[in-house]
Each structure stands twice: as C-alpha cells, then as structure tokens.
C-alpha positions as CSV (number, residue, x, y, z in Angstrom):
1,X,-83.6,-16.1,-180.4
2,X,-86.7,-16.1,-181.3
3,X,-89.7,-17.4,-178.6
4,X,-93.0,-18.5,-179.7
5,X,-95.8,-16.1,-177.3
6,X,-99.0,-17.5,-175.9
7,X,-101.8,-16.5,-173.4
8,X,-100.8,-13.5,-170.8
9,X,-97.5,-13.0,-173.1
10,X,-99.4,-12.1,-176.0
11,X,-100.3,-8.9,-173.5
12,X,-96.6,-8.3,-173.6
13,X,-97.2,-8.3,-177.4
14,X,-99.4,-4.7,-177.1
15,X,-95.4,-3.7,-175.7
16,X,-93.7,-5.5,-178.8
17,X,-95.5,-3.0,-180.9
18,X,-93.9,-0.2,-180.2
19,X,-96.2,1.2,-177.4
20,X,-93.5,1.6,-175.0
21,X,-92.4,5.1,-173.3
22,X,-89.7,6.8,-174.4
23,X,-88.8,8.8,-177.2
24,X,-90.5,7.8,-180.5
25,X,-86.7,8.3,-182.6
26,X,-85.3,5.2,-181.0
27,X,-87.7,3.2,-182.8
28,X,-86.2,1.6,-185.8
29,X,-88.8,2.2,-189.1
30,X,-87.6,0.5,-192.1
31,X,-90.2,-0.4,-195.1
32,X,-90.3,-1.5,-198.8
33,X,-91.9,-2.0,-201.4
34,X,-92.2,-3.4,-205.3
35,X,-90.7,-1.2,-207.8
36,X,-93.2,-0.3,-210.7
37,X,-96.3,-0.5,-208.5
38,X,-98.8,1.9,-208.9
39,X,-100.3,3.2,-205.5
40,X,-102.8,5.2,-206.8
41,X,-104.8,2.7,-208.0
42,X,-105.6,1.3,-204.8
43,X,-107.9,2.9,-202.7
44,X,-109.8,0.4,-200.7
45,X,-108.3,-2.1,-198.4
46,X,-109.3,-5.4,-196.3
47,X,-107.5,-6.8,-193.0
48,X,-106.5,-10.5,-193.2
49,X,-104.3,-12.9,-191.7
50,X,-100.8,-14.2,-192.6
51,X,-100.8,-17.8,-191.9
52,X,-98.0,-18.5,-189.4
53,X,-98.1,-15.3,-188.3
54,X,-98.0,-14.4,-184.3
55,X,-100.8,-12.3,-183.3
56,X,-101.6,-11.3,-180.0
57,X,-105.3,-11.3,-178.5
58,X,-108.8,-9.9,-179.4
59,X,-107.6,-6.5,-177.3
60,X,-104.4,-5.9,-178.6
61,X,-105.3,-7.2,-182.4
62,X,-108.3,-4.2,-182.4
63,X,-105.5,-1.7,-181.1
64,X,-103.2,-2.7,-183.9
65,X,-105.5,-2.4,-186.6
66,X,-107.2,1.2,-184.8
67,X,-104.1,2.4,-185.3
68,X,-103.1,1.3,-188.9
69,X,-106.6,2.2,-189.7
70,X,-106.3,5.7,-188.8
71,X,-103.3,6.2,-190.9
72,X,-104.8,4.8,-193.8
73,X,-107.7,6.4,-193.5
74,X,-105.7,9.7,-193.4
75,X,-103.8,8.6,-196.6
76,X,-106.9,8.3,-198.8
77,X,-107.8,4.3,-198.5
78,X,-111.1,3.2,-197.3
79,X,-111.6,-0.4,-195.1
80,X,-114.0,-2.9,-196.1
81,X,-115.0,-6.2,-195.1
82,X,-115.8,-7.1,-199.1
83,X,-114.1,-9.0,-201.3
84,X,-113.5,-6.2,-203.7
85,X,-110.3,-4.6,-201.6
86,X,-107.4,-3.6,-203.9
87,X,-105.3,-4.1,-201.1
88,X,-104.9,-6.6,-198.4
89,X,-103.0,-5.6,-195.7
90,X,-102.0,-8.4,-192.4
91,X,-99.0,-7.9,-189.8
92,X,-97.2,-10.4,-187.3
93,X,-95.5,-9.6,-184.2
94,X,-92.6,-10.6,-182.9
95,X,-90.6,-11.0,-179.5
96,X,-86.6,-11.4,-179.0
97,X,-84.8,-11.7,-176.1
98,X,-81.0,-10.6,-176.2
99,X,-78.0,-10.6,-173.4
100,X,-76.6,-7.0,-172.7
101,X,-73.3,-6.8,-170.4
102,X,-72.7,-3.6,-168.6
103,X,-69.6,-3.6,-166.8
104,X,-67.7,-1.0,-164.5
105,X,-64.4,-0.6,-163.5
106,X,-62.0,1.6,-161.0
107,X,-58.9,2.1,-160.5
108,X,-56.3,1.6,-163.5
109,X,-52.9,0.6,-164.7
110,X,-51.7,4.4,-162.4
111,X,-52.7,2.0,-159.2
112,X,-51.4,-1.3,-160.4
113,X,-55.0,-2.1,-160.6
114,X,-58.7,-1.9,-159.3
115,X,-61.4,-3.6,-159.3
116,X,-64.2,-4.1,-162.0
117,X,-67.4,-6.0,-162.1
118,X,-69.4,-7.1,-164.7
119,X,-73.2,-8.2,-165.1
120,X,-75.3,-9.1,-167.8
121,X,-79.7,-8.4,-168.3
122,X,-81.9,-9.3,-170.5
123,X,-83.5,-6.6,-173.3
124,X,-86.4,-7.5,-174.8
125,X,-86.9,-6.0,-178.2
126,X,-90.3,-6.1,-180.4
127,X,-91.2,-5.6,-184.1
128,X,-94.5,-5.1,-185.8
129,X,-94.0,-6.0,-189.6
130,X,-97.0,-4.4,-191.4
131,X,-97.3,-6.4,-195.0
132,X,-99.6,-5.4,-198.2
133,X,-100.4,-7.3,-201.3
134,X,-102.5,-6.7,-204.4
135,X,-104.9,-9.4,-204.5
136,X,-105.3,-9.5,-207.8
137,X,-101.6,-10.6,-208.9
138,X,-101.4,-12.1,-205.1
139,X,-98.1,-10.7,-204.9
140,X,-96.5,-8.2,-201.6
141,X,-96.7,-5.0,-203.0
142,X,-95.5,-2.8,-199.5
143,X,-93.6,-4.1,-196.3
144,X,-92.8,-2.2,-193.7
145,X,-91.4,-3.1,-189.9
146,X,-90.8,-1.4,-186.5
147,X,-88.5,-2.6,-183.8
148,X,-87.8,-0.9,-180.4
149,X,-86.7,-2.3,-177.5
150,X,-89.8,-2.8,-174.6
151,X,-90.5,-0.8,-171.4
152,X,-93.8,-1.9,-170.7
153,X,-96.2,1.0,-169.0
154,X,-99.1,-0.1,-167.3
155,X,-101.0,2.7,-168.6
156,X,-103.3,1.9,-171.5
157,X,-104.4,5.0,-172.9
158,X,-100.3,6.2,-173.0
159,X,-99.6,2.9,-174.6
160,X,-102.2,3.5,-177.5
161,X,-100.9,6.9,-178.1
162,X,-97.5,5.4,-178.5
163,X,-98.7,3.1,-181.2
164,X,-100.5,5.6,-182.7
165,X,-97.0,7.6,-183.4
166,X,-95.0,4.5,-184.4
167,X,-97.8,3.7,-187.0
168,X,-97.8,7.3,-188.4
169,X,-94.1,6.9,-188.3
170,X,-94.2,3.4,-189.6
171,X,-96.8,5.0,-192.5
172,X,-95.2,7.9,-193.0
173,X,-94.0,7.0,-196.9
174,X,-97.0,5.2,-197.5
175,X,-97.7,5.6,-200.7
176,X,-93.9,5.8,-201.6
177,X,-92.5,8.3,-203.7
178,X,-91.5,6.7,-207.0
179,X,-89.1,8.1,-209.6
C-alpha cells in the first residue's frame, strides 16, 4: 500500500533512499535503458522535477542530489542550470509498509502438542527512482531504482555515507554497455 508523505515524514524519506545501516548487498537495485541510445552524446545534465512524484524536504533533496551529482561527475558528466543540457535528470521516492509474520513454536508431534505463537510487525521499504530524459526527443533514456528495508539512523554523516554508496551502486552500470 502506498502512502503519501507529508511534513516530518519526508525526513523519513531520507532513510527511504537507502541511507540505512547494514549491508548494501541487501539493497535491490535495478536499471533499464532505451535500446539504441548513444549515451556518449550526453556530456551535461540538468536537474528537473518529476511532476506528481513524491519528494522530500529541501535538506534531504539536497543530500540526494549531491550523492547523484558525485556519481555523474565521476562518469564525466557536468551539471548545468542552463537550458542547453544534454540530459535531464529527476527522481522521486516512495515508502511502502507491509506486514511480516513471525512465528515461534515449541514441542511437536513427539509430545503430542506444544505451544506456538505468531506476531506481526510492520516493515518499511523505501524506494528511490532515478530517471534520465533526452530533452531533444523528450524520451526516457535511462531509469533505475533502489529499494531497501528501512532501519532509520540518527547519524547524519553515516546516513550521507550510506546514500553515497547506494547511488554508487545504482549508477555503477551507467552508461550502460550496449552490444
């Protein structure tokens, strides 16, 4: 079930963008791209807002963009605020909640019974979707998403480090190798 975020819950979106403690291997990262796209022609990019997409507060927005900027710069792209960008980049976030059932039992057939109990807990999963558009053709040319179970940390430096690692993992295969 998707829920709209507001106010302080947008701060939780910082965690939703994979800034949690724990192993990065547990992140689910996927990407796709438009076949036949010549990614070598993209040298500059500009941030755009995805209309209707969920976005966090200004602080978290800046942290997300900083993490992506760092990766795109390492790939040889230059950020611009001008209208002549080769590529438009935008993102949105989502937080989902789902039930997890935890069961515990004792005894069994040997003793003719036993005790069992089951409890439920709510798991929060955060997803960041990063999209890249060709402004000339107005077409989506690359999309990627990263999803992780949330375990919020109050340490802002640790959160930023984890976000940086998550964006590195997400953009590892950008530009995509084409056959």
